[in-house]
C-alpha positions in Angstrom: 53.4 98.1 8.4 54.3 98.1 4.7 57.0 100.3 3.1 56.8 101.3 -0.6 59.4 103.1 -2.7 58.1 106.3 -4.4 61.0 108.1 -6.1 64.8 108.2 -6.2 67.4 110.7 -7.3 71.2 110.3 -7.8 73.1 113.4 -6.7 76.7 114.0 -7.5 77.8 116.0 -4.5 80.8 116.1 -2.2 79.1 117.8 0.6 75.7 116.3 1.6 75.4 116.5 5.3 72.2 118.5 5.7 69.0 116.7 4.9 66.0 118.8 6.1 62.3 118.8 5.4 61.3 122.5 5.4 57.7 123.5 4.5 57.3 122.0 1.0 61.0 121.6 0.4 63.7 119.1 1.0 67.0 121.0 1.5 70.4 119.5 1.0 73.9 121.0 0.7 75.4 122.0 -2.6 79.1 121.2 -2.9 80.4 123.6 -0.2 78.7 126.6 -1.9 75.1 126.8 -0.8 71.8 124.9 -0.8 69.7 122.8 -3.1 65.9 122.9 -2.7 63.9 119.9 -3.9 60.2 119.2 -3.9 58.8 116.0 -2.4 59.1 114.3 -5.8 62.8 115.0 -5.7 62.8 117.6 -8.5 65.2 120.5 -8.1 63.2 123.7 -7.5 66.1 126.1 -6.8 69.8 126.3 -6.1 70.8 129.1 -3.7 74.5 130.1 -3.9 75.9 131.5 -0.7 79.7 131.4 -1.1 82.5 129.0 -2.0 83.9 126.9 0.8 81.0 127.1 3.2 80.8 124.2 5.7 77.2 123.7 7.0 76.7 122.3 10.5 73.0 122.9 11.0 70.0 124.7 9.5 67.6 126.7 11.7 64.1 127.1 10.2 61.8 130.0 10.9 58.6 128.5 12.5 56.2 130.8 10.6 57.9 131.8 7.4 60.1 130.8 4.5 63.5 131.7 5.9 66.4 129.6 7.3 69.7 130.3 9.1 72.7 128.3 7.8 75.2 127.7 10.7 78.8 127.4 9.7 81.0 127.2 12.9 84.2 126.7 10.9 83.6 130.1 9.3 82.3 131.5 12.6 79.2 132.6 10.8 75.5 132.2 10.5 73.8 133.1 7.2 70.3 134.3 7.0 68.6 133.0 3.8 65.2 134.2 2.5 63.9 131.2 0.6 61.4 133.4 -1.4 63.8 136.0 -2.6 67.0 133.9 -2.5 68.8 136.8 -0.8 71.2 136.1 2.1 73.1 138.0 4.8 76.3 136.8 6.5 76.4 137.3 10.3 79.5 136.8 12.4 79.0 134.8 15.6 82.0 136.3 17.4 82.2 133.2 19.7 84.3 130.0 19.8 81.3 128.2 21.4 79.1 125.9 19.3 75.4 126.6 19.0 72.9 123.9 19.9 70.2 122.8 17.5 67.7 124.0 20.2 66.4 127.5 19.3 63.3 129.7 19.1 62.4 131.6 15.9 59.0 133.1 15.5 58.2 136.3 13.6 61.3 138.5 14.1 62.3 137.0 17.4 65.2 134.6 17.2 66.9 133.0 20.3 69.9 130.7 19.9 71.8 128.9 22.7 75.2 127.4 22.9 75.9 123.9 24.3 77.4 125.8 27.4 74.0 127.5 28.0 74.8 131.0 26.7 71.9 132.7 25.0 72.1 134.9 21.9 69.5 137.1 20.2 69.6 138.1 16.5 68.6 141.7 15.6 67.1 141.4 12.1 67.5 145.2 11.4 71.3 145.3 11.9 71.9 141.5 11.5 74.0 141.6 14.7 74.0 138.6 17.0 74.3 139.7 20.7 74.6 137.7 23.9 71.8 138.0 26.4 71.4 136.8 29.9 69.3 133.9 30.9 66.9 136.3 32.6 66.6 138.3 29.4 66.0 135.2 27.4 63.2 134.1 29.8 61.6 137.5 29.3 61.8 137.3 25.6 60.2 133.8 25.5 59.4 132.1 28.7 58.0 129.0 27.1 61.2 128.3 25.1 63.3 129.1 28.2 61.3 126.6 30.3 61.6 124.0 27.5 65.3 124.4 27.3 65.7 124.3 31.1 63.6 121.0 31.2 65.8 119.4 28.4 68.9 119.8 30.6 67.6 116.9 32.8 67.8 114.4 29.9 70.2 112.8 27.6 68.8 114.5 24.5 69.5 112.8 21.1 67.4 115.0 18.9 65.4 118.2 19.5 62.3 119.4 17.7 62.2 123.0 18.9 59.1 124.2 17.1 57.1 121.3 18.7 58.8 121.7 22.1 59.7 118.0 21.9 62.8 115.9 21.9 64.1 112.3 21.7 65.9 111.1 24.8 68.1 108.1 25.5 66.8 106.4 28.7 69.4 103.6 28.7 71.1 101.2 26.2 67.7 99.5 25.5 65.2 102.3 25.6 64.7 105.6 23.7 61.7 107.9 24.2 60.1 110.8 22.3 59.0 113.4 24.9 56.4 116.0 24.1 57.2 118.6 26.7 54.3 120.8 25.8 51.8 118.0 26.4 53.9 116.0 28.9 53.6 112.8 26.9 56.1 110.0 26.3 56.3 107.4 23.5 59.0 104.8 24.1 60.8 102.4 21.7 62.7 99.3 22.9 62.8 96.9 20.0 65.9 98.2 18.2 69.4 96.8 17.8 72.8 98.4 18.6 74.9 100.3 16.1 72.5 103.1 14.9 73.9 106.5 14.4 70.8 108.6 14.0 67.2 108.5 15.1 63.9 110.3 14.0 60.3 110.3 15.3 56.9 111.2 13.9 53.4 110.1 14.7 54.3 107.1 16.9 57.0 105.9 14.4 60.7 105.7 15.2 63.5 105.5 12.6 66.8 104.0 13.8 69.3 104.6 11.1 72.3 102.2 10.7 74.7 102.1 7.8 73.2 98.8 6.5 69.6 99.2 7.6 66.8 101.5 8.9 64.7 100.0 11.7 61.2 101.4 11.4 59.4 100.8 14.7 55.7 101.4 15.4 54.7 100.2 18.9 56.1 96.6 19.0 56.0 96.2 15.2 59.3 96.6 13.3 60.2 96.5 9.6 63.7 96.8 8.0 64.6 99.0 5.1 67.9 98.0 3.4 70.1 100.3 1.3 70.7 99.8 -2.4 73.7 97.4 -3.0 77.0 99.3 -2.7 75.5 102.2 -0.6 75.5 103.0 3.1 72.6 104.8 4.8 73.4 108.2 6.4 70.2 110.1 7.0 66.4 109.8 7.0 63.7 112.4 7.6 59.9 112.4 7.7 58.2 114.3 5.0 54.8 113.6 6.5 53.3 111.2 9.0 53.5 108.4 6.4 56.3 109.4 4.1 60.1 109.5 4.6 63.1 110.6 2.6 66.4 108.6 2.8 69.9 109.7 2.0 72.7 107.2 1.3 76.1 107.4 -0.2 78.5 105.2 -2.2 81.7 104.5 -0.3 83.5 103.5 -3.6 82.6 106.9 -5.1 82.2 109.6 -2.4 80.6 112.0 -4.8 77.7 109.7 -5.7 74.8 110.1 -3.3 71.2 108.7 -3.5 68.0 110.2 -2.3 64.9 108.0 -2.1 61.4 108.6 -0.8 59.1 105.9 0.7 55.6 105.7 1.9 54.7 103.9 5.2 51.4 102.1 5.3 50.2 100.8 8.7 
């Protein structure tokens, strides 16, 4: 496998936590006030202002449309954002519980679930989030309910809700990608300790450490190092053979670096 750098972008930002590949966009935070949309060549397409002081924990992406939900547990809110119109609506969660990254959102049906296993449904007409029972959730979408129920048997590290798949930790030496819909496993073993994030796509695992990314395909492994003076925080797949990497500069917390790379097997 060969890795080649494509583009890079320095971002002056105090708040990059979110790094998401959504449709044709890369989405990052914008200094506690909203979202920045970049294309895959790292050019800014749009800045969406939400409000000052927003802390973003997670983004939920509509499976079949250009909308996202911004989850801000510190504000006890989720914010519906229409990417096309740039309009947004603030929705109170009215719960102290934290929502899981596992969710279902197709057409106008959205189910969210807390880490304690409580289900919530969003009404898009009134923008009210209401709690529903597990039986109601199963009736709304049985496939999602079964997927969530199956995931409880594993130590889940990362969930890909739209694909009904997740990455699980088997033990200290083994991590697997499990496609629940097709009942298929892909396992990685040739990685070192100390990673803080993991991603998977098309038989390739990314194990993200501060000082390296281990890119593993079957038994083959290559190492991607950060630029001198930076530490690696996030990496995401843009396609089966392209990734975007986010790193920051400890000596200047506002200076962040986005880079894209191609992977050639």
